[in-house]
Every structure is written in structure tokens, then in C-alpha cells.
C-alpha positions as YAML, in Angstrom:
chain: A
units: angstrom
residues:
- id: 1
  name: MET
  ca: [120.51, 83.28, 151.19]
- id: 2
  name: PHE
  ca: [123.25, 85.12, 149.28]
- id: 3
  name: GLU
  ca: [123.96, 87.38, 152.25]
- id: 4
  name: LYS
  ca: [124.39, 84.40, 154.59]
- id: 5
  name: ALA
  ca: [126.78, 82.71, 152.16]
- id: 6
  name: VAL
  ca: [128.86, 85.87, 151.85]
- id: 7
  name: GLU
  ca: [128.91, 86.30, 155.62]
- id: 8
  name: LYS
  ca: [130.08, 82.70, 156.10]
- id: 9
  name: ILE
  ca: [132.82, 83.02, 153.50]
- id: 10
  name: ASN
  ca: [134.01, 86.36, 154.92]
- id: 11
  name: GLU
  ca: [134.23, 84.93, 158.44]
- id: 12
  name: GLU
  ca: [136.12, 81.88, 157.21]
- id: 13
  name: LEU
  ca: [138.48, 84.10, 155.23]
- id: 14
  name: LYS
  ca: [139.32, 86.07, 158.39]
- id: 15
  name: SER
  ca: [140.12, 82.91, 160.35]
- id: 16
  name: PHE
  ca: [141.74, 81.05, 157.44]
- id: 17
  name: LYS
  ca: [144.45, 78.56, 158.33]
- id: 18
  name: GLY
  ca: [146.19, 76.80, 155.47]
- id: 19
  name: GLY
  ca: [149.45, 76.10, 153.74]
- id: 20
  name: ASN
  ca: [151.22, 78.26, 151.18]
- id: 21
  name: LYS
  ca: [149.34, 76.87, 148.17]
- id: 22
  name: GLU
  ca: [145.97, 77.18, 149.88]
- id: 23
  name: SER
  ca: [146.77, 80.70, 151.08]
- id: 24
  name: ALA
  ca: [147.77, 81.68, 147.54]
- id: 25
  name: VAL
  ca: [144.27, 80.96, 146.20]
- id: 26
  name: LYS
  ca: [142.09, 81.78, 149.22]
- id: 27
  name: ALA
  ca: [141.18, 85.35, 148.23]
- id: 28
  name: ALA
  ca: [140.39, 84.47, 144.61]
- id: 29
  name: VAL
  ca: [138.39, 81.39, 145.65]
- id: 30
  name: ALA
  ca: [136.44, 83.40, 148.23]
- id: 31
  name: ALA
  ca: [135.64, 86.12, 145.69]
- id: 32
  name: ALA
  ca: [134.53, 83.59, 143.09]
- id: 33
  name: LEU
  ca: [132.38, 81.66, 145.56]
- id: 34
  name: LYS
  ca: [130.65, 84.87, 146.62]
- id: 35
  name: ASP
  ca: [130.01, 85.77, 142.99]
- id: 36
  name: PHE
  ca: [128.63, 82.31, 142.24]
- id: 37
  name: ALA
  ca: [126.42, 82.48, 145.35]
- id: 38
  name: LYS
  ca: [125.04, 85.78, 144.06]
- id: 39
  name: GLN
  ca: [124.26, 84.14, 140.71]
- id: 40
  name: ASP
  ca: [122.48, 81.09, 142.09]
- id: 41
  name: ASP
  ca: [120.46, 80.84, 145.30]
- id: 42
  name: GLU
  ca: [120.74, 77.05, 145.39]
- id: 43
  name: PHE
  ca: [124.54, 77.31, 145.31]
- id: 44
  name: ALA
  ca: [124.43, 79.94, 148.07]
- id: 45
  name: GLN
  ca: [122.33, 77.55, 150.14]
- id: 46
  name: ALA
  ca: [124.88, 74.76, 149.58]
- id: 47
  name: ILE
  ca: [127.62, 77.00, 150.98]
- id: 48
  name: VAL
  ca: [125.57, 78.03, 154.02]
- id: 49
  name: GLN
  ca: [124.46, 74.49, 154.87]
- id: 50
  name: ALA
  ca: [127.85, 72.86, 154.32]
- id: 51
  name: ASP
  ca: [129.79, 71.84, 157.37]
- id: 52
  name: LYS
  ca: [132.85, 72.50, 155.20]
- id: 53
  name: THR
  ca: [135.01, 75.61, 155.43]
- id: 54
  name: LEU
  ca: [136.82, 77.80, 152.95]
- id: 55
  name: ALA
  ca: [140.09, 76.32, 154.23]
- id: 56
  name: ASP
  ca: [138.76, 72.80, 153.56]
- id: 57
  name: CYS
  ca: [137.76, 73.94, 150.08]
- id: 58
  name: CYS
  ca: [141.20, 75.36, 149.31]
- id: 59
  name: VAL
  ca: [142.87, 72.15, 150.52]
- id: 60
  name: GLU
  ca: [140.67, 70.15, 148.14]
- id: 61
  name: VAL
  ca: [141.26, 72.60, 145.28]
- id: 62
  name: MET
  ca: [145.03, 72.38, 145.64]
- id: 63
  name: LYS
  ca: [145.18, 68.61, 146.19]
- id: 64
  name: GLY
  ca: [147.61, 67.06, 143.72]
- id: 65
  name: VAL
  ca: [148.65, 70.40, 142.25]
- id: 66
  name: GLY
  ca: [152.32, 70.72, 141.40]
- id: 67
  name: SER
  ca: [153.71, 74.14, 140.63]
- id: 68
  name: SER
  ca: [150.69, 75.59, 138.82]
- id: 69
  name: ILE
  ca: [146.96, 75.30, 138.10]
- id: 70
  name: SER
  ca: [144.73, 77.33, 135.78]
- id: 71
  name: ASP
  ca: [142.25, 79.78, 137.24]
- id: 72
  name: ILE
  ca: [139.32, 77.99, 135.64]
- id: 73
  name: GLU
  ca: [140.37, 74.70, 137.23]
- id: 74
  name: VAL
  ca: [140.64, 76.34, 140.65]
- id: 75
  name: TYR
  ca: [137.11, 77.71, 140.32]
- id: 76
  name: ARG
  ca: [135.73, 74.42, 138.98]
- id: 77
  name: ARG
  ca: [137.20, 72.49, 141.89]
- id: 78
  name: ALA
  ca: [135.90, 75.05, 144.39]
- id: 79
  name: VAL
  ca: [132.37, 74.92, 143.00]
- id: 80
  name: GLN
  ca: [132.40, 71.11, 142.90]
- id: 81
  name: PHE
  ca: [133.60, 71.04, 146.50]
- id: 82
  name: TYR
  ca: [130.31, 72.59, 147.59]
- id: 83
  name: PHE
  ca: [128.04, 71.28, 144.82]
- id: 84
  name: LYS
  ca: [129.01, 67.97, 143.19]
- id: 85
  name: GLY
  ca: [128.36, 67.94, 139.45]
- id: 86
  name: ALA
  ca: [128.35, 71.72, 139.07]
- id: 87
  name: ASP
  ca: [130.62, 73.32, 136.50]
- id: 88
  name: VAL
  ca: [131.97, 76.77, 135.68]
- id: 89
  name: ALA
  ca: [131.85, 78.41, 132.25]
- id: 90
  name: PHE
  ca: [134.19, 81.25, 131.33]
- id: 91
  name: HIS
  ca: [133.73, 83.68, 128.47]
- id: 92
  name: MET
  ca: [136.27, 86.19, 127.23]
- id: 93
  name: THR
  ca: [135.58, 89.04, 124.84]
- id: 94
  name: ILE
  ca: [138.25, 90.81, 122.86]
- id: 95
  name: SER
  ca: [137.55, 94.48, 122.27]
- id: 96
  name: LEU
  ca: [139.18, 95.33, 118.96]
- id: 97
  name: CYS
  ca: [138.66, 99.04, 119.56]
- id: 98
  name: PRO
  ca: [138.90, 99.65, 123.32]
- id: 99
  name: ASP
  ca: [137.84, 103.29, 122.96]
- id: 100
  name: ASP
  ca: [134.53, 102.25, 121.38]
- id: 101
  name: GLN
  ca: [132.45, 101.21, 124.35]
- id: 102
  name: PRO
  ca: [129.12, 99.56, 123.45]
- id: 103
  name: ALA
  ca: [125.89, 101.19, 124.53]
- id: 104
  name: GLU
  ca: [124.49, 99.78, 127.76]
- id: 105
  name: ASN
  ca: [121.83, 97.62, 126.09]
- id: 106
  name: SER
  ca: [123.66, 96.75, 122.89]
- id: 107
  name: LYS
  ca: [125.60, 93.63, 122.01]
- id: 108
  name: PRO
  ca: [129.35, 94.05, 122.47]
- id: 109
  name: SER
  ca: [131.42, 93.86, 119.33]
- id: 110
  name: GLY
  ca: [134.56, 91.79, 119.10]
- id: 111
  name: ILE
  ca: [135.39, 88.12, 119.34]
- id: 112
  name: LYS
  ca: [133.83, 85.99, 122.06]
- id: 113
  name: LEU
  ca: [135.80, 82.98, 123.30]
- id: 114
  name: ASN
  ca: [134.72, 80.27, 125.71]
- id: 115
  name: LEU
  ca: [137.80, 79.39, 127.77]
- id: 116
  name: ALA
  ca: [136.37, 75.99, 128.59]
- id: 117
  name: ASP
  ca: [136.87, 74.99, 124.95]
- id: 118
  name: PHE
  ca: [140.64, 75.18, 125.47]
- id: 119
  name: PHE
  ca: [140.60, 72.67, 128.33]
- id: 120
  name: LYS
  ca: [138.82, 69.75, 126.68]
...
């Protein structure tokens, strides 16, 4: 199902028609939607079965936005456009020593922040 969702989004990205605000977020929204579809088959199915387009999604995402909107809010609105009630969680990790890369299977060191905590 993931492949079909990606194909649909890619086609809609090629034929995208929207205003300046919508065009400003289209690539980032498309990339995020494809990533979310890869993470969850049910979400991928929602994209494939929707009679909504990427352009429709970007219009909804940018509705009521003045001069700026946070990335997390863009992604939340995009996900909720296709799947009501869904949410997006962001996590950031600070690497205190960038040269010290953790082993592939080890826990990363540093400070882990959940961006969503800043928007409550």
C-alpha cells in the first residue's frame, strides 16, 4: 500500500496547482506524507483511497495562516486532512559531542526533547 500512496503523492506533486503559501509547503508536506505512509499501512491506505489531492491538503494546511506556521503544525494538519484524529510526534536529540557517533544498536547519548511539549 505504501508504494501506491507514494505514487499518488508523486503524481499530484507533478501536477500541483496552488497559491504561493500552498506551493511553499508542497514539497515538505509531500515528503512527510510519504514518510508517514511508510510508517503506517493504514495511513497509506487513507491516502490512496482519499478522493482528496495534495493540493487540497495544502490548501487546508494553510487555511487561516498569516505570515508563518511551525513545521510541526503543518505536518499535523496534513496528517489530519487524510486521517481525522491522527497526530504527529516530533523528537529532537542534541548530540553534545558530534564526533562521538553511537554504535548502530546502542542508545544515543545526549538530551532528548519532544517538540510537541513546546506547543501545548
